[in-house]
N, C-alpha and C positions, 0 to 999 in steps of 0.2 A: 421279245426284242424291244429294247427301249425306243420310244417314239414320242413325237410331240403331242401325243394323245393323252398324256397323263400317267404314263408308265415309268415316270422318273421321280426324283426327289427322295426324301428321307423314309417314305413309306413303300419303297421298292428296293430290293436287293437282288442283283444278278450274280449267279454263281457259274463260273467258267471251268469246265473240266477239260483238261488236256489229254488227248488220247495217248495210248502207249506209244513209245518210240520218239515222243517229241519232248523237248526240254524248254524250260522257261528260265531265261537268264536276265539279270540286271544290268550287265555290262558286255561290252563288245569282245572282250578276251575270254568269255565263258568261264570265269572264276567264281562268280556268284549265281549259282543255278540251283534248280530244284533237284537236280540229280546229285549235287554235292553240299549244298549249304542249307537250303530252307525246304520246308515241306508245302508251304502255301502262303499266300498272303492276301490282304484286302486293301482296297484303296477307293478313292472316288475321283471324279473328274467332272468338269462342267463343260458342256457343248454349247455353243452359241444357239444352235437351232432347237435342241430338245431340253436343255437344262442339266441339272445336276444328276449324276448317275452314281449309285454306289455298287461295288462290285468285289468279288473275291475271285481268285484263280487257284484252283486245285489241281495241281499236276498229277499224273497217273501216280497212284500211291504205292506203287510196288518198289519203293526206294528205301535202302537201309536207313534207320533212324527215324523214318516216318511211318513205319509198319506198326501194328499193335502186336502185342506178344501172341506167340502161337496159340492154337487152340480156342480162338474167339469164336462166338456163336455162329456168324455167318461166313467165316473164313477170313484170311488175312486181308485180301484185296478189298472186300466189300466193307468190312469193319475198320480198316485203315482209312478208307475214303470217308465213311461216316465220322470217324474220329476227328479228321482234319477239317471236314466241313463244319462240324459243331464249334470247333475252335475258332474258325473264321467267322462263322455266324454271329457268335457271342461278341467277338471283337468289333465286327462291323456294326453291331447294334449299339455297343457302348463307347465306340470311338469311330464313328463312321469316316471322319475326315483326317484322322491321325492327329488330332489335337485335342481330344477329350479326356479319356480315362487312360492314366498310365501311373505307374508306381513312382511315388515321389520320395519313398524311404531312402535312407543311405545304403541299404543292404545290397546284396548281389542282384536284385531284381530292378534296380534303379531304371527307370525309362521303359520298362517292359509293360505290355498291354495285359489286361485282365485275363485272357486266355493262357498267356505265357506263365502266369502264377502257378497254374495247376497241371503243367506238363511234367508228368512223372516218368523217368526212364528206368528201365529194368534191363539186366543183362542176362541173355541166355547163351552160356558160353562167352564167345567174344562179340556177340551180336547184340546191338543196342535196340530196344523196342520201347514204344510208348506203353504205359501201363493204365488202360482204361478201366472204368468200372462197367459192370454189366447191369443194364436197366431193362425193365420189362415194360413195353407200351402195347396195350391192347393184346396181350398175350404172346408178343414177339419179342425176342431178346435182341438187344443191340449193345455193342462195345462202344462207349462214348467217353471222351475225357471229361472228368469232373470240371466244374467251373466254379470260380470264386463266388461265394454267397456272402453277401454283406450282413445278413441276419445271423448266420452261423459263424461269421468271421472265419471261415475255413472253406477248403475246396470240397464240394459235395456234388451229388448227382440227383437232387431233388428235381421233380418235374411239377 
């Protein structure tokens, strides 16, 4: 929990996971929600008493279009949550206040953040899924979205 004891500022990121059956909406008409438009988001807020707080919101990942493709190493729900979390984490790091890293090219990605550059969609039948890469961390496999790598000038999954 963020508090005035130093758990705020650019050195701390809070991830809020929404439980099953709950939705997160940006409007009162419920037309821009996690269940129908977006998978997650990150933002920041400054409180008078505790200061600047960076956070991301990850709704329950069992939503069409936000799920990883079938047969992922840890199952669709876990790997979909990992995939969305990695996306929001890198965007919070590179663009904590929504004013730092975004695509300034004139292509179809204009205005998108670094994590958006590497979201690849595959179709299985008529269902859309994200297409993560499988990485190995200390002997355990994870399905994560590749992220843009300046050195490679491409989407990679280096660690």
